[in-house]
Each structure stands twice: as structure tokens, then as C-alpha cells.
C-alpha distance (Angstrom), angle and dihedral (degrees) to the residues before:
residue distance angle dihedral
X1 . . .
X2 3.81 . .
X3 3.80 126.6 .
X4 3.81 118.9 -160.7
X5 3.81 101.1 -157.3
X6 3.84 96.3 -172.5
X7 3.79 123.7 34.3
X8 3.78 133.1 148.7
X9 3.79 100.4 -150.9
X10 3.79 82.3 148.1
X11 3.82 88.8 72.9
X12 3.79 124.0 112.8
X13 3.80 89.1 -118.3
X14 3.80 89.5 77.3
X15 3.78 97.5 46.6
X16 3.83 94.3 111.0
X17 3.81 102.2 38.5
X18 3.80 112.3 21.3
X19 3.80 93.8 132.6
X20 3.80 92.7 52.8
X21 3.80 92.2 47.4
X22 3.81 90.7 52.3
X23 3.82 91.3 46.2
X24 3.82 91.4 52.3
X25 3.86 89.4 50.8
X26 3.78 90.8 54.6
X27 3.79 90.5 48.5
X28 3.82 89.3 53.9
X29 3.77 91.5 54.1
X30 3.79 100.5 -98.0
X31 3.81 106.3 151.9
X32 3.82 101.7 173.4
X33 3.81 135.9 25.6
X34 3.77 130.9 -173.7
X35 3.77 111.5 -152.3
X36 3.80 111.5 -154.9
X37 3.80 122.3 -145.4
X38 3.79 120.2 -163.4
X39 3.85 106.9 170.0
X40 3.81 137.6 19.4
X41 3.79 98.4 -75.3
X42 3.80 98.0 41.2
X43 3.78 94.2 44.5
X44 3.80 91.5 53.1
X45 3.81 90.7 48.6
X46 3.82 92.0 48.2
X47 3.78 90.9 53.9
X48 3.80 90.4 47.0
X49 3.82 92.4 52.5
X50 3.82 91.9 46.6
X51 3.79 89.7 52.6
X52 3.78 92.5 48.2
X53 3.84 101.2 45.4
X54 3.80 123.5 47.7
X55 3.82 93.7 -148.0
X56 3.78 96.5 48.2
X57 3.79 121.6 90.0
X58 3.83 131.1 -178.0
X59 3.80 138.4 -128.4
X60 3.80 117.6 -163.3
X61 3.82 126.5 -160.6
X62 3.76 144.9 111.7
X63 3.80 124.4 -86.5
X64 3.85 116.4 -125.5
X65 3.81 92.8 -129.6
X66 3.82 88.0 62.9
X67 3.82 95.7 37.9
X68 3.82 91.5 116.5
X69 3.84 89.2 63.2
X70 3.82 97.0 53.1
X71 3.82 117.6 106.3
X72 3.80 133.1 -170.1
X73 3.77 87.3 -103.2
X74 3.83 89.3 58.1
X75 3.80 90.8 51.1
X76 3.82 90.8 49.9
X77 3.81 89.2 49.1
X78 3.80 90.8 53.6
X79 3.82 88.1 48.7
X80 3.76 90.5 54.5
X81 3.80 93.3 46.5
X82 3.82 90.0 52.4
X83 3.80 86.9 75.2
X84 3.82 91.6 61.9
X85 3.82 108.2 113.7
X86 3.82 92.3 -127.4
X87 3.81 98.5 46.2
X88 3.80 103.8 103.5
X89 3.81 104.6 169.8
X90 3.78 145.8 17.7
X91 3.78 113.8 -119.5
X92 2.80 167.7 -30.1
X93 3.78 89.9 -117.4
X94 3.79 135.8 142.5
X95 3.76 139.1 88.1
X96 3.77 132.6 -43.6
X97 3.81 117.3 -173.1
X98 3.79 94.3 170.4
X99 3.80 94.7 78.6
X100 3.76 120.7 45.1
X101 3.84 102.7 -152.4
X102 3.80 93.9 109.4
X103 3.84 121.3 40.9
X104 3.80 115.3 -117.4
X105 3.82 93.7 -114.8
X106 3.81 90.6 53.2
X107 3.79 91.4 48.6
X108 3.82 90.2 50.5
X109 3.81 92.5 49.8
X110 3.79 93.2 50.4
X111 3.81 90.5 45.1
X112 3.79 91.8 52.8
X113 3.80 92.7 47.1
X114 3.77 91.7 52.9
X115 3.82 93.0 48.8
X116 3.81 88.2 52.4
X117 3.80 90.1 49.3
X118 3.79 91.7 50.2
X119 3.77 90.7 52.3
X120 3.78 89.0 48.9
X121 3.83 93.9 52.3
X122 3.81 93.4 34.6
X123 3.79 98.7 -124.8
X124 3.83 129.1 134.8
X125 3.81 120.3 -109.1
X126 3.76 132.8 -126.5
X127 3.78 113.7 -141.1
X128 3.77 125.9 -146.7
X129 3.83 112.1 -164.7
X130 3.76 125.2 176.4
X131 3.80 119.8 168.2
X132 3.80 89.8 -26.9
X133 3.82 107.4 90.0
X134 3.82 98.7 135.5
X135 3.79 94.3 49.0
X136 3.84 92.8 43.6
X137 3.80 92.6 53.3
X138 3.80 92.0 44.9
X139 3.79 93.3 52.2
X140 3.81 92.3 46.5
X141 3.80 88.9 54.1
X142 3.80 95.9 44.0
X143 3.81 92.9 48.6
X144 3.81 95.1 46.9
X145 3.80 92.6 -119.7
X146 3.81 90.7 164.7
X147 3.79 86.2 78.6
X148 3.83 89.3 76.4
X149 3.83 101.3 14.6
X150 3.75 120.0 -167.3
X151 3.79 142.4 163.5
X152 3.76 135.0 -37.9
X153 3.79 93.3 -144.6
X154 3.82 120.0 -139.0
X155 3.79 91.9 -8.9
X156 3.81 117.3 -149.8
X157 3.82 100.6 160.2
X158 3.77 132.7 107.2
X159 3.75 128.6 -73.0
X160 3.83 89.1 -110.4
X161 3.81 92.1 56.2
X162 3.83 90.7 45.4
X163 3.79 90.4 53.7
X164 3.80 90.4 48.4
X165 3.82 90.3 52.9
X166 3.80 92.6 46.2
X167 3.84 88.2 54.4
X168 3.84 86.1 56.4
X169 3.81 91.9 56.8
X170 3.80 96.3 -97.3
X171 3.80 130.2 139.8
X172 3.79 119.6 -139.0
X173 3.81 114.8 -129.2
X174 3.76 127.3 -163.3
X175 3.78 129.9 -160.4
X176 3.77 138.2 176.2
X177 3.82 96.3 -46.5
X178 3.82 91.3 71.0
X179 3.82 86.7 67.9
X180 3.80 93.9 55.7
X181 3.81 115.0 107.2
X182 3.83 94.1 -128.7
X183 3.79 95.8 45.8
X184 3.84 95.4 111.7
X185 3.79 99.5 156.2
X186 3.82 97.9 45.0
X187 3.77 91.0 48.5
X188 3.82 91.4 49.8
X189 3.81 92.9 49.5
X190 3.83 93.7 43.9
X191 3.81 89.7 53.5
X192 3.80 96.4 45.7
X193 3.83 111.3 38.4
X194 3.83 120.4 92.6
X195 3.77 109.3 -83.6
X196 3.82 88.9 -131.5
X197 3.83 88.5 66.9
X198 3.81 97.7 47.0
X199 3.80 125.8 109.3
X200 3.82 134.8 172.1
X201 3.78 131.7 -145.5
X202 3.79 143.9 160.2
X203 3.86 104.7 -143.9
X204 3.78 81.1 -151.4
X205 3.01 136.3 -141.3
X206 3.82 82.4 34.5
X207 3.83 135.3 58.0
X208 3.81 96.5 28.6
X209 3.80 112.7 -160.8
X210 3.78 125.7 -123.8
X211 3.04 127.8 -58.7
X212 3.85 91.1 35.6
X213 3.78 97.4 39.6
X214 3.79 111.7 150.6
X215 3.78 93.9 29.1
X216 3.79 129.7 91.9
X217 3.79 111.9 -70.1
X218 3.80 124.1 -136.1
X219 3.86 136.8 -179.2
X220 3.79 94.4 -99.0
X221 3.82 88.6 67.1
X222 3.78 91.1 66.8
X223 3.81 84.8 90.9
X224 3.81 89.2 72.2
X225 3.82 89.9 56.4
X226 3.80 90.4 50.4
X227 3.81 91.3 47.4
X228 3.82 92.9 51.4
X229 3.82 93.3 48.2
X230 3.81 91.0 47.5
X231 3.77 89.3 54.0
X232 3.83 93.0 46.4
X233 3.81 91.5 51.5
X234 3.80 96.0 40.1
X235 3.82 94.6 -122.0
X236 3.78 134.7 114.0
X237 3.78 125.4 -79.6
X238 3.80 87.9 -122.9
X239 3.78 91.5 57.8
X240 3.82 93.5 52.2
X241 3.79 92.0 43.9
X242 3.82 92.8 51.3
X243 3.83 97.3 41.1
X244 3.80 95.4 47.2
X245 3.83 90.2 47.2
X246 3.79 91.2 49.7
X247 3.81 90.1 47.6
X248 3.83 91.9 51.0
X249 3.78 93.5 47.9
X250 3.78 90.6 49.8
X251 3.81 93.2 50.1
X252 3.78 96.0 44.7
X253 3.81 95.7 39.3
X254 3.80 92.9 -121.1
X255 3.81 114.0 154.4
X256 3.78 101.0 -174.2
């Protein structure tokens, strides 16, 4: 009963063996996957996978690194796709100050537009944040993002920031980095936040958890994230698997 809330099965890394990767995930107990699209190609592939597999859903949005490339036509396209019965979120969106392809002001504008769109179509949002925590939180507050809530994807911030986000109606999601030995802050946050606000993910093919760190990630490895968090919280793997799945279904409005 595992729910991978953030996967990129639409990535080129799975071009040759997507069916085998999905089959392995099912064998590991993964019941539901949200595939996240963030540009033209990946959005189209996310929708295709959601149409093909009953247990796969899609999120559609525009990545901050590529914000400079997004047009009004793209935004309208995302708006249209939001009506698809298997589109459960808008994103990933946010700010990324690590790469300098898109200027910060352009990233912020595209971020704000997507929050407004999500409020319009009444879907939760998936937040990408890299080296931009203060500005991300400020924009979420200014744009009233708590109206739809969503996910702080692959969270690596402090417990104080996590609590601030939870107060804004956001869930805190952990991926492979929480399994790394030196991941002090993610481990602390994963151990302390309310279990009702906890989610797990892979962000595959990236951020592969221990013991496969450095290799291609895949949805079946979300079990290692659940195992680590169960150990940190002193509860069973089964409890973490069930609670995080229940949390994800509640957020995304998935009844199955």
C-alpha cells in the first residue's frame, strides 16, 4: 500500500524499459503513482501514462528552470488539461535559484500565474524549491495558496519552515535524500511533523535512496523512503505506508 506522489516516468531514462519499471513497482507494493509533467514533452507523456494505466495519475505544470520558455498559450493548455479526469494537481512549479536559465523575476511571475490557475481550477499544487525557500514561502502567502494547498516536494528545509507550510495547508513530502546518512534536517522534520501531513515520493529517476544511491531511481524504491521514516518515528513500515497513502488520496481526491 505505497503511493509515490512524485515520479518522472515520463523521463527519457525509462524509454527502453518503462513497462518493466512499472511492473517492479507493483511487485514492491506501490499501488498509486503520480507522474509529474513540467514542460511540453513531459506533460504529454504524463497524460499518456495516466490514460494507459489505471493506477497512474498526472500532474501538469511548468518548471521554474524553464519559466522563461512558458507562453500564455502554454498556460491555457495547462488550464485545458486540468479538466482531464486523471489530472490531480498543477505543478511542479516554484522557484529554482541553483540554475540561472530563467531570471528570478520571470520565475516568480510564472509561479504566481500557476498558483492563480490552480485556484481557478480548484486543484492542489506541487512546489519545487531549490535555494529559494524565503521567496517561495512569501509568494505562497501573497497569492493565497492555502486555498488549494498542495505538496512541498522533496522537502529539505527546517522544521520551522515545514510547520509554516503545514499552516498554509501543505503536506511535506520526502524522497531519497531522507535515507542519506548526512541528511540531518530531513530526518528531523520527517520524525517530528504530524503524520497526517506526511507524504513520500521518489522524484525518479533522480535522488535515488540508499542503498541504490547513484543509480537510476524508480517508483519501487519508495519503500526505502517509507522504511527510513518508519524507523525515524519508531513506528511500523505498514503504518507509514498506509498513512502516507491515505494522506495522498485525500489531497488528490483519489478514492481508489
